[in-house]
N, C-alpha and C positions, 0 to 999 in steps of 0.2 A: 841244640840241633833238632830239627823237626823230622824224625825218622818216620813217624806215621804219615806225614804229608808226602814224604818221598815214596813210601810204599804205595800210597794212593795214586801217585803219578806214574808208577811202574807200568801199568798196562798201556798207557799212551806212548811211553818210551819204547816199548817192545814193537810198536807198529811203525816207528820212524824208519825212513829209508837207510839211515846210518847203521841200523841194526842188521840189515840184510847184506851189507857189503863186508866181506871178510878182509881183515888186515893180514898181510903176509909178514911174518917175522922169522928170524933164524935163532934157534936156541944154541947156546954156547956149551960145548962139551960133547962127549962121545958116548954112545950107547952100543953095547954089544948084545948078543943073543941072550934071552932070559929076562929076569926081572931087574929093571932099572928104575930110575926116578926122574920124573920131569919136575923141576923146581921152578916155581912161579912166584916172582916178586910182584907185589901190587904197589902202585904209587898213585897218590892223588895229583891233580894238576897243581901248578904253582899257587893257584888261588884257593886251594882247599886242603882238607885233611881227610884221611880215611875215617869212616863212621864206625866207631867201636860198637859192637853189639847188634849191628844191622845184618840182615841176611846176606850170606855169601854162598855162591854155588860155582862149581867148576865141573864140567862134563867134557869128556874127550873121546875121540874115536879115530881110527885110521886103518888103512889097508895093511895087513900083516902086523898090526899093532893092537894090543888090547889093554884096556884100562879097567882093572878089576873093580874099582870103586870110584864113584863120583864123590865130590866133596859138597856137603850141604850142612852148613853150620852158621853160627853167628860169628862175625868178624872179631877176632881177638889178635891184636898186634903182637902179642907175645908168641903166637903160633905162626907168625910169618917168618920166612917165606913159606908158601904152601908146598907140600911135598906130595905129588901125585904118582902112585905106582904105575909103571908101564911095563907090559910084557912085550918083548921084541922077538919076532920070529926070525930065525937065521935067514938072511937075504932080504929083510924088509928094507924098503926104500923111503917110507914116509910119503908125504907129510902127515902130521896129525892135525885134526881139527879140534880146537879147544873153544868151548863156550864159557865165557866168564860173566858173572853177574855179581856186582857189589855196589856199595854206596859211598859217596864222599860228600862232605859239607864244606861250605865256606868257612874261613877262619873267624869271622866276626861272631860274637855272641848272638844266638838266635838266627844265624844264617840258614838259609834253605839247604836241604840235602837233595842230592840228585842221584838217580840210579845210573850206573855204568853197566851197560850190557854190550858185549862185543864178541864176535866170532873171529878167532885167530886161525890162520893156516900156518902151522909151525913147521918150518924146515928143520929136520933132525939129521945129525950125522950118526948113522946106524952101522958104520963100517968097523966098529971095534971088534977085536978078536977076543978080548976078555969078556966074560959074562957080566951083565949088569951095566953099571955106570950111571952117570948123571948128565942131564942137559938142563940148562938154565935159561929162562927168559924173564924179562921185566916188562910189565904193561903199565903205562902211565895213562890215567884217565884223561879223556878229552875234556878240558875245562872251557868255561865261557867267561 
């Protein structure tokens, strides 16, 4: 897998129109006031696999929602799904905006790796009475 080639291609990918269009998704689960968790599963397209050791980042924001920490690490499948802490203010309506960036490669030996950069608008159920909770979403990379 050519991670260096994928990293070199990253600036061009960031400028593509697909990167500016947000995808709307709905997270499954319920969050109440206080500290909860947004659980994010990542999946490659059918034609590929996630690139172990490649850069991975997740940043999020939202009205009446705070995300105390972004995730910036190298992809390790043993640490998936990702668990992003989220603080929900009582009465928060969402949605959250989540920026994902990771790499996937083709299945064949020596196949090219491609960056996946996407902005998600995540609809959250924040009507829980109990504090905390979890909401889960899955993102499948757009393959070619």
